[in-house]
C-alpha positions in Angstrom: 0.0 0.0 0.0 1.3 3.5 -0.9 0.6 4.8 2.7 3.2 2.3 4.0 5.8 3.8 1.6 5.1 7.3 2.9 5.4 6.1 6.5 8.6 4.2 5.8 10.3 7.2 4.2 9.0 9.6 6.8 10.1 7.5 9.7 13.6 6.8 8.4 14.4 10.1 6.8 13.0 12.5 9.3 14.5 10.7 12.3 18.0 10.9 11.0 20.8 13.1 12.4 21.6 14.2 8.9 18.2 15.8 8.3 18.4 17.6 11.7 21.9 18.9 10.8 20.8 20.0 7.3 17.8 21.9 8.7 19.8 23.7 11.3 22.3 24.7 8.6 19.5 25.8 6.3 18.0 28.0 9.1 21.4 29.6 9.7 21.8 30.3 5.9 18.4 31.8 5.6 18.9 34.0 8.6 22.0 35.4 7.0 20.4 35.8 3.5 19.1 39.1 2.2 16.5 37.5 -0.2 15.4 34.0 -1.2 14.8 32.9 -4.8 12.7 29.7 -5.0 12.9 27.8 -8.3 11.4 24.6 -9.7 9.3 23.1 -12.6 5.8 21.8 -12.5 4.8 20.6 -9.0 8.1 21.9 -7.8 7.3 25.3 -9.2 4.0 25.2 -7.3 5.9 24.5 -4.1 8.3 27.4 -5.0 5.4 29.8 -5.5 3.8 28.6 -2.2 7.0 28.9 -0.2 7.7 32.3 -1.7 4.4 33.5 -0.4 4.7 31.9 3.1 8.4 32.9 3.8 7.5 36.5 2.9 4.2 36.7 4.7 5.1 34.7 7.8 8.8 35.6 8.3 9.0 38.9 6.4 11.8 37.7 4.1 12.0 39.2 0.7 11.3 36.3 -1.6 10.9 35.6 -5.4 9.8 32.7 -7.6 10.1 32.2 -11.3 6.4 31.3 -11.6 4.6 33.9 -13.6 3.4 32.4 -16.9 4.3 35.5 -19.0 7.8 35.7 -17.4 8.5 32.0 -18.0 7.4 32.1 -21.6 9.3 35.4 -22.3 12.6 34.0 -21.0 12.1 30.6 -22.5 11.3 32.1 -25.9 14.3 34.4 -25.8 16.9 32.2 -24.1 15.7 28.6 -24.4 13.9 26.8 -21.6 17.1 25.4 -20.3 18.5 28.9 -19.7 15.4 30.8 -18.7 15.8 30.8 -14.9 19.6 31.4 -15.2 19.0 34.5 -17.3 16.3 35.8 -14.9 18.8 35.3 -12.0 21.5 37.2 -13.9 19.3 40.3 -13.5 18.0 39.8 -10.0 20.4 37.7 -7.9 23.0 39.5 -5.9 25.6 38.8 -3.2 23.9 37.7 0.0 20.9 36.2 -1.7 20.0 32.5 -1.5 18.5 30.2 -4.1 16.3 27.2 -3.1 16.3 24.8 -6.0 13.6 22.1 -6.1 13.6 19.3 -8.6 12.0 15.9 -8.0 14.4 14.2 -10.5 17.4 16.4 -9.8 18.1 16.3 -13.6 16.1 19.3 -15.0 18.6 21.3 -17.2 17.1 24.7 -16.4 17.4 24.1 -12.6 20.9 22.7 -12.9 22.0 25.7 -15.1 20.6 28.1 -12.6 22.4 26.5 -9.7 25.6 26.4 -11.7 25.2 30.1 -12.4 24.7 30.8 -8.7 27.8 28.8 -7.8 29.8 30.8 -10.5 28.9 33.9 -8.6 29.8 32.4 -5.2 26.2 32.3 -4.4 24.5 30.1 -1.8 22.0 27.4 -2.6 19.8 24.8 -0.9 18.7 22.0 -3.1 15.8 19.5 -2.8 15.7 16.4 -5.0 14.7 12.8 -5.1 14.6 9.7 -7.3 18.2 8.7 -8.0 20.6 9.4 -5.2 23.3 10.3 -7.7 21.2 12.9 -9.5 23.2 16.0 -10.5 21.3 18.5 -8.3 21.9 16.5 -5.1 25.6 17.4 -5.1 25.4 21.1 -6.2 24.0 23.0 -3.3 25.6 24.2 -0.1 23.0 22.1 1.6 21.3 19.2 -0.3 18.1 17.5 0.8 17.5 14.2 -1.0 14.3 12.2 -0.6 15.0 8.4 -1.3 12.0 7.7 -3.4 11.0 7.4 -7.1 7.4 8.6 -6.4 6.7 12.2 -7.4 4.0 12.3 -4.7 6.3 11.3 -1.9 9.2 13.5 -3.1 7.1 16.6 -3.6 5.2 16.1 -0.3 8.4 15.8 1.7 10.1 18.7 -0.1 7.2 20.8 1.1 7.4 19.3 4.6 11.1 20.2 4.8 10.5 23.7 3.7 7.6 24.1 6.1 9.6 22.8 9.1 12.3 25.3 8.3 9.7 28.1 7.9 7.9 27.1 11.2 11.2 27.0 13.0 12.1 30.5 11.7 8.7 31.9 12.6 9.0 30.6 16.2 12.4 32.0 16.9 14.7 29.8 14.9 15.4 27.0 17.3 14.9 23.6 15.7 13.5 21.2 18.3 13.4 17.6 17.0 12.1 15.2 19.7 12.9 11.6 19.1 
C-alpha cells in the first residue's frame, strides 16, 4: 500500500541526524540571507510559489519565484527553456541572496543551469531532489536534501514538509526542536 511507503520514508528520513543537521544549517543560511529565490518546474514550481508567499508573509523575508506564466514564456522564448531561470537570476540575484532549487528528479537542465550560475557567482543554494541518489542536483548545493523515493508524490510532499519545518522554525524564533 502506498501509505506504507510514505510512512517508511518519513520514519527513516525525518528521524536521521543528517536531516536535523541540514535543517539547522539551512536555518542559519536563511537568517544570513538578504533575499530568497525559489525555483522549480511543474509541481516543484507550485511548491516554489507557495514557499515564496509563506516565507515573505510569515517571516517577512523578501522572496521571489520564477512562476509567472508571462515571465516564464518570455525568458524561455528568448533564451531557451534550459537557460530561462539562469537569465532571470542574472538580472535579479546579488551577493547575500539564497536560491532554493527544487527538482524531484534532480536532472532538470534549467534548474541545474541556474544553480551552476549561482555557484559561479559564489552564491549560496539549498537543493531539494529525489529519485536517483546520484542525481546532479543532489551534489550542487551548499545544503542538499535528497528524498529516497521514485514517487513524485512522496518526493514533492516531503520537499514541502522540509521547507515548512524550516519556515515554522524560523517563525517561532529559529530553534529547531526535534524530539525523538
